[in-house]
DRENFIMAR-304228 format. One line per field, with one value per atom (N, C-alpha, C): x, y, z; atom name; residue number from 0. Coordinates in pm, 1 decimal, decimal comma. Example, Ala and Ser with C-alpha at 12.3 -4.5 7.8 and 13.67 -1.06 7.14 Angstrom:
<atoms>
x	(1319,0 | 1230,0 | 1320,0 | 1285,0 | 1367,0 | 1290,0) $
y	(-569,0 | -450,0 | -330,0 | -225,0 | -106,0 | 3,0) $
z	(780,0 | 780,0 | 780,0 | 708,0 | 714,0 | 787,0) $
atome	(N | CA | C | N | CA | C) $
num	(0 | 0 | 0 | 1 | 1 | 1) $
</atoms>
This chain:
<atoms>
x	(-6671,4 | -6645,5 | -6494,7 | -6447,3 | -6305,2 | -6289,1 | -6174,0 | -6147,2 | -6088,8 | -6070,3 | -6032,6 | -5881,9 | -5809,6 | -5663,7 | -5621,5 | -5495,8 | -5441,4 | -5444,5 | -5410,3 | -5414,3 | -5554,9 | -5657,2 | -5795,2 | -5833,4 | -5791,1 | -5820,6 | -5750,4 | -5629,6 | -5558,0 | -5626,8 | -5674,5 | -5746,8 | -5876,6 | -5942,6 | -6062,0 | -6028,0 | -5920,6 | -5880,5 | -5851,2 | -5781,5 | -5752,2 | -5880,3 | -5973,5 | -6100,5 | -6176,3 | -6179,1 | -6251,7 | -6186,3 | -6055,3 | -5987,6 | -6033,1 | -6070,5 | -6115,1 | -6266,8 | -6339,1 | -6484,6 | -6556,3 | -6508,1 | -6567,3 | -6699,7 | -6788,9 | -6913,8 | -7027,1 | -6998,2 | -7101,8 | -7153,8 | -7273,6 | -7322,4 | -7224,6 | -7221,6 | -7131,5 | -7161,4 | -7058,1 | -7078,5 | -7087,4 | -7144,7 | -7139,7 | -7012,9 | -6951,7 | -6841,1 | -6896,0 | -6878,9 | -6908,5 | -6773,1 | -6748,2 | -6618,1 | -6624,9 | -6560,2 | -6569,5 | -6450,8 | -6480,0 | -6373,5 | -6302,5 | -6171,4 | -6091,7 | -6031,5 | -6061,8 | -6013,2 | -6109,4 | -6105,8 | -6197,6 | -6156,8 | -6057,7 | -6014,0 | -6059,6 | -6051,3 | -6087,7 | -5984,5 | -6024,9 | -5929,1 | -5811,0 | -5696,2 | -5578,6 | -5601,0 | -5528,7 | -5548,0 | -5534,4 | -5433,0 | -5413,3 | -5530,5 | -5585,9 | -5701,9 | -5823,5 | -5844,9 | -5957,4 | -5944,5 | -5825,3 | -5804,2 | -5827,8 | -5780,3 | -5799,6 | -5947,4 | -6020,3 | -6164,0 | -6235,9 | -6201,5 | -6265,5 | -6241,6 | -6120,8 | -6089,0 | -6166,9 | -6204,0 | -6273,6 | -6425,4 | -6478,2 | -6622,5 | -6704,8 | -6651,0 | -6723,7 | -6745,3 | -6668,7 | -6681,6 | -6764,0 | -6820,6 | -6899,7 | -7043,9 | -7135,6 | -7275,4 | -7291,7 | -7205,3 | -7208,3 | -7109,6 | -7090,2 | -7001,8 | -7082,4 | -7092,9 | -7158,3 | -7049,3 | -7048,7 | -6943,7 | -7000,0 | -6929,2 | -6965,7 | -6867,6 | -6917,5 | -6827,5 | -6747,8 | -6648,6 | -6572,2 | -6664,5 | -6677,9 | -6762,8 | -6676,0 | -6617,7 | -6523,9 | -6585,0 | -6714,6 | -6778,4 | -6761,8 | -6745,3 | -6730,0 | -6603,3 | -6507,6 | -6384,1 | -6404,7 | -6514,9 | -6534,2 | -6647,5 | -6722,3 | -6835,9 | -6797,7 | -6876,5 | -6847,1 | -6924,8 | -7020,8 | -7096,1 | -7197,8 | -7268,5 | -7362,8 | -7480,0 | -7527,3 | -7640,7 | -7603,5 | -7485,4 | -7439,1 | -7414,7 | -7358,2 | -7330,0 | -7458,5 | -7565,0 | -7691,3 | -7762,3 | -7705,4 | -7759,3 | -7722,1 | -7628,9 | -7579,3 | -7645,8 | -7690,8 | -7763,9 | -7681,2 | -7551,2 | -7471,1 | -7457,5 | -7452,8 | -7447,3 | -7582,9 | -7690,9 | -7825,3 | -7843,7 | -7797,9 | -7809,0 | -7726,8 | -7603,2 | -7517,7 | -7578,0 | -7635,0 | -7697,6 | -7818,2 | -7898,2 | -8014,5 | -7972,1 | -7868,8 | -7817,4 | -7762,2 | -7689,1 | -7634,8 | -7747,2 | -7849,2 | -7963,2 | -8029,6 | -8054,2 | -8118,1 | -8030,7 | -7901,3 | -7809,0 | -7814,0 | -7802,2 | -7798,8 | -7934,2 | -8041,9 | -8175,3 | -8213,2 | -8132,3 | -8158,4 | -8268,8 | -8287,9 | -8394,6 | -8338,7) $
y	(-2738,8 | -2747,9 | -2753,8 | -2679,6 | -2682,9 | -2656,2 | -2694,4 | -2665,8 | -2524,8 | -2481,6 | -2342,2 | -2322,6 | -2392,7 | -2380,2 | -2296,9 | -2253,9 | -2183,4 | -2277,6 | -2403,3 | -2502,0 | -2510,3 | -2516,6 | -2522,9 | -2398,9 | -2282,1 | -2157,0 | -2152,8 | -2205,4 | -2210,3 | -2306,2 | -2419,4 | -2513,3 | -2450,1 | -2370,7 | -2298,6 | -2204,0 | -2128,1 | -2032,9 | -2105,9 | -2218,1 | -2296,1 | -2347,5 | -2392,6 | -2442,3 | -2331,3 | -2213,1 | -2101,7 | -2055,1 | -2070,0 | -2033,6 | -2123,0 | -2247,4 | -2342,0 | -2349,4 | -2273,7 | -2286,2 | -2254,0 | -2157,3 | -2123,7 | -2051,2 | -2069,3 | -1993,8 | -2054,1 | -2152,9 | -2214,0 | -2113,6 | -2136,8 | -2048,1 | -2046,7 | -1936,7 | -1923,4 | -2031,9 | -2094,9 | -2198,9 | -2139,8 | -2215,7 | -2184,0 | -2243,8 | -2174,8 | -2230,6 | -2272,6 | -2398,1 | -2445,7 | -2457,3 | -2363,5 | -2352,4 | -2423,4 | -2538,2 | -2626,6 | -2604,3 | -2565,1 | -2542,1 | -2673,0 | -2671,9 | -2792,2 | -2791,6 | -2687,9 | -2674,8 | -2582,5 | -2584,6 | -2498,6 | -2351,7 | -2312,8 | -2173,0 | -2112,7 | -1979,3 | -1916,7 | -1951,8 | -1938,3 | -1964,4 | -1868,3 | -1913,0 | -1826,7 | -1707,7 | -1600,6 | -1474,1 | -1489,8 | -1559,4 | -1573,5 | -1645,8 | -1745,9 | -1816,7 | -1723,8 | -1647,5 | -1552,4 | -1448,9 | -1394,3 | -1292,5 | -1349,3 | -1471,1 | -1533,1 | -1553,8 | -1607,7 | -1630,5 | -1498,0 | -1398,1 | -1266,2 | -1210,8 | -1229,0 | -1179,5 | -1254,8 | -1378,0 | -1460,3 | -1452,7 | -1386,5 | -1387,2 | -1336,6 | -1245,7 | -1194,8 | -1299,5 | -1405,6 | -1513,2 | -1629,6 | -1611,0 | -1715,5 | -1670,6 | -1766,4 | -1735,8 | -1699,2 | -1750,4 | -1721,7 | -1809,2 | -1777,7 | -1856,1 | -1899,3 | -2029,0 | -2085,1 | -2143,7 | -2102,3 | -2147,6 | -2254,6 | -2366,5 | -2472,0 | -2470,4 | -2485,2 | -2486,0 | -2616,0 | -2615,8 | -2737,6 | -2837,1 | -2953,6 | -3059,1 | -3183,0 | -3197,0 | -3306,9 | -3444,9 | -3458,1 | -3588,3 | -3637,2 | -3545,1 | -3585,7 | -3667,8 | -3656,9 | -3734,3 | -3880,0 | -3909,4 | -4042,5 | -4122,7 | -4062,1 | -4132,9 | -4195,2 | -4292,8 | -4362,4 | -4308,2 | -4219,5 | -4164,8 | -4062,6 | -4001,0 | -3893,7 | -3940,2 | -4060,9 | -4108,1 | -4113,0 | -4165,1 | -4171,7 | -4031,6 | -3942,8 | -3806,4 | -3734,6 | -3758,3 | -3688,1 | -3737,4 | -3834,6 | -3877,7 | -3778,9 | -3688,5 | -3593,8 | -3457,4 | -3401,1 | -3273,7 | -3159,1 | -3152,8 | -3043,1 | -3053,1 | -3173,5 | -3191,9 | -3157,3 | -3198,0 | -3164,2 | -3012,7 | -2946,2 | -2799,9 | -2733,6 | -2779,3 | -2722,6 | -2748,4 | -2866,6 | -2899,3 | -2809,5 | -2784,9 | -2697,7 | -2554,8 | -2506,9 | -2372,0 | -2361,6 | -2463,2 | -2464,7 | -2459,5 | -2539,4 | -2541,7 | -2404,9 | -2342,3 | -2209,6 | -2105,8 | -2113,2 | -2016,6 | -2027,3 | -2148,3 | -2166,6 | -2136,4 | -2166,3 | -2137,5 | -1991,8 | -1915,5 | -1771,9 | -1740,9 | -1826,6 | -1805,2 | -1753,9) $
z	(-2838,6 | -2697,3 | -2679,4 | -2580,9 | -2547,2 | -2399,0 | -2347,4 | -2207,3 | -2194,8 | -2071,4 | -2045,8 | -2037,1 | -2120,3 | -2123,5 | -2244,6 | -2245,5 | -2361,6 | -2482,8 | -2461,9 | -2569,8 | -2629,5 | -2543,4 | -2591,5 | -2670,6 | -2624,6 | -2695,7 | -2831,2 | -2837,1 | -2965,1 | -3062,3 | -3012,8 | -3099,5 | -3150,4 | -3066,9 | -3110,1 | -3223,6 | -3206,9 | -3310,7 | -3442,2 | -3435,8 | -3556,6 | -3622,6 | -3542,3 | -3595,3 | -3665,9 | -3605,1 | -3666,1 | -3795,9 | -3807,8 | -3933,0 | -4048,3 | -4017,1 | -4119,2 | -4130,3 | -4050,0 | -4039,4 | -4170,9 | -4242,0 | -4371,3 | -4358,9 | -4459,0 | -4463,6 | -4379,7 | -4300,1 | -4216,3 | -4114,6 | -4060,7 | -3953,9 | -3835,8 | -3764,8 | -3650,9 | -3547,0 | -3494,0 | -3392,4 | -3251,6 | -3162,2 | -3019,7 | -2962,1 | -2869,8 | -2793,1 | -2657,5 | -2623,7 | -2488,7 | -2420,5 | -2330,6 | -2265,3 | -2131,3 | -2121,1 | -2005,7 | -1912,4 | -1789,8 | -1691,7 | -1661,0 | -1673,0 | -1648,1 | -1508,1 | -1429,7 | -1292,8 | -1218,5 | -1085,5 | -1009,6 | -1006,4 | -1083,7 | -1091,7 | -1224,4 | -1235,9 | -1363,6 | -1470,2 | -1596,0 | -1704,0 | -1694,8 | -1742,7 | -1741,0 | -1834,1 | -1807,3 | -1878,6 | -2030,2 | -2077,3 | -2222,1 | -2287,7 | -2221,5 | -2277,2 | -2280,6 | -2174,1 | -2171,0 | -2281,3 | -2300,2 | -2403,4 | -2543,1 | -2567,3 | -2698,3 | -2726,5 | -2630,1 | -2651,3 | -2669,3 | -2591,4 | -2606,1 | -2746,6 | -2798,4 | -2933,2 | -3041,1 | -3013,9 | -3113,3 | -3101,2 | -2999,4 | -2974,4 | -3092,5 | -3171,1 | -3286,9 | -3394,7 | -3390,3 | -3488,6 | -3435,3 | -3315,3 | -3250,5 | -3234,3 | -3234,3 | -3206,0 | -3059,4 | -2976,6 | -2834,2 | -2760,8 | -2633,5 | -2548,1 | -2426,4 | -2408,0 | -2289,7 | -2201,6 | -2076,3 | -1984,8 | -1890,8 | -1882,5 | -1788,8 | -1672,7 | -1550,7 | -1435,5 | -1429,4 | -1344,3 | -1318,0 | -1248,3 | -1305,6 | -1250,2 | -1228,2 | -1108,4 | -1084,2 | -1108,1 | -1091,4 | -1112,2 | -1255,8 | -1351,6 | -1491,4 | -1513,9 | -1423,4 | -1436,6 | -1396,3 | -1327,1 | -1270,2 | -1334,1 | -1425,1 | -1484,0 | -1617,4 | -1658,5 | -1783,9 | -1902,6 | -1879,3 | -1990,7 | -1945,2 | -2041,8 | -2009,6 | -1923,0 | -1944,2 | -1863,8 | -1716,2 | -1687,7 | -1549,5 | -1493,5 | -1573,1 | -1527,2 | -1488,4 | -1564,8 | -1538,1 | -1412,4 | -1344,1 | -1214,6 | -1104,4 | -1131,1 | -1031,4 | -1048,9 | -935,2 | -940,7 | -998,3 | -967,7 | -1021,4 | -1173,0 | -1225,7 | -1371,0 | -1432,8 | -1368,8 | -1417,7 | -1422,2 | -1318,4 | -1313,2 | -1423,0 | -1442,7 | -1547,6 | -1685,3 | -1706,5 | -1835,4 | -1861,7 | -1759,3 | -1775,3 | -1805,6 | -1737,4 | -1762,9 | -1904,1 | -1947,4 | -2083,5 | -2186,3 | -2165,0 | -2258,4 | -2266,6 | -2149,8 | -2148,5 | -2217,9 | -2196,5 | -2258,7 | -2409,9 | -2460,4 | -2605,8 | -2669,8 | -2599,2 | -2653,0 | -2635,4 | -2561,4 | -2544,0 | -2445,8 | -2348,4 | -2249,1 | -2119,5) $
atome	(N | CA | C | N | CA | C | N | CA | C | N | CA | C | N | CA | C | N | CA | C | N | CA | C | N | CA | C | N | CA | C | N | CA | C | N | CA | C | N | CA | C | N | CA | C | N | CA | C | N | CA | C | N | CA | C | N | CA | C | N | CA | C | N | CA | C | N | CA | C | N | CA | C | N | CA | C | N | CA | C | N | CA | C | N | CA | C | N | CA | C | N | CA | C | N | CA | C | N | CA | C | N | CA | C | N | CA | C | N | CA | C | N | CA | C | N | CA | C | N | CA | C | N | CA | C | N | CA | C | N | CA | C | N | CA | C | N | CA | C | N | CA | C | N | CA | C | N | CA | C | N | CA | C | N | CA | C | N | CA | C | N | CA | C | N | CA | C | N | CA | C | N | CA | C | N | CA | C | N | CA | C | N | CA | C | N | CA | C | N | CA | C | N | CA | C | N | CA | C | N | CA | C | N | CA | C | N | CA | C | N | CA | C | N | CA | C | N | CA | C | N | CA | C | N | CA | C | N | CA | C | N | CA | C | N | CA | C | N | CA | C | N | CA | C | N | CA | C | N | CA | C | N | CA | C | N | CA | C | N | CA | C | N | CA | C | N | CA | C | N | CA | C | N | CA | C | N | CA | C | N | CA | C | N | CA | C | N | CA | C | N | CA | C | N | CA | C | N | CA | C | N | CA | C | N | CA | C | N | CA | C | N | CA | C | N | CA | C | N | CA | C | N | CA | C) $
num	(0 | 0 | 0 | 1 | 1 | 1 | 2 | 2 | 2 | 3 | 3 | 3 | 4 | 4 | 4 | 5 | 5 | 5 | 6 | 6 | 6 | 7 | 7 | 7 | 8 | 8 | 8 | 9 | 9 | 9 | 10 | 10 | 10 | 11 | 11 | 11 | 12 | 12 | 12 | 13 | 13 | 13 | 14 | 14 | 14 | 15 | 15 | 15 | 16 | 16 | 16 | 17 | 17 | 17 | 18 | 18 | 18 | 19 | 19 | 19 | 20 | 20 | 20 | 21 | 21 | 21 | 22 | 22 | 22 | 23 | 23 | 23 | 24 | 24 | 24 | 25 | 25 | 25 | 26 | 26 | 26 | 27 | 27 | 27 | 28 | 28 | 28 | 29 | 29 | 29 | 30 | 30 | 30 | 31 | 31 | 31 | 32 | 32 | 32 | 33 | 33 | 33 | 34 | 34 | 34 | 35 | 35 | 35 | 36 | 36 | 36 | 37 | 37 | 37 | 38 | 38 | 38 | 39 | 39 | 39 | 40 | 40 | 40 | 41 | 41 | 41 | 42 | 42 | 42 | 43 | 43 | 43 | 44 | 44 | 44 | 45 | 45 | 45 | 46 | 46 | 46 | 47 | 47 | 47 | 48 | 48 | 48 | 49 | 49 | 49 | 50 | 50 | 50 | 51 | 51 | 51 | 52 | 52 | 52 | 53 | 53 | 53 | 54 | 54 | 54 | 55 | 55 | 55 | 56 | 56 | 56 | 57 | 57 | 57 | 58 | 58 | 58 | 59 | 59 | 59 | 60 | 60 | 60 | 61 | 61 | 61 | 62 | 62 | 62 | 63 | 63 | 63 | 64 | 64 | 64 | 65 | 65 | 65 | 66 | 66 | 66 | 67 | 67 | 67 | 68 | 68 | 68 | 69 | 69 | 69 | 70 | 70 | 70 | 71 | 71 | 71 | 72 | 72 | 72 | 73 | 73 | 73 | 74 | 74 | 74 | 75 | 75 | 75 | 76 | 76 | 76 | 77 | 77 | 77 | 78 | 78 | 78 | 79 | 79 | 79 | 80 | 80 | 80 | 81 | 81 | 81 | 82 | 82 | 82 | 83 | 83 | 83 | 84 | 84 | 84 | 85 | 85 | 85 | 86 | 86 | 86 | 87 | 87 | 87 | 88 | 88 | 88 | 89 | 89 | 89 | 90 | 90 | 90 | 91 | 91 | 91 | 92 | 92 | 92) $
</atoms>
């Protein structure tokens, strides 16, 4: 999981360089702002997609900044919806 910044994309690239022979990981790309990711971050992730099992994108969820944990976050409908979408994406449904 990484945020949608250039820094996050660079950390992803570094992680994949050390990944080794393990199965390809999923990237859960979490929006850190209500805007689209910057161009350099998008290009980096696009270039790395062949080394990933897939990319699941989570929208910006401002409530996540105010909760103390996952149980509290799941009390909010927008978080429940994003979690369900993430689950369906990763399970291939």
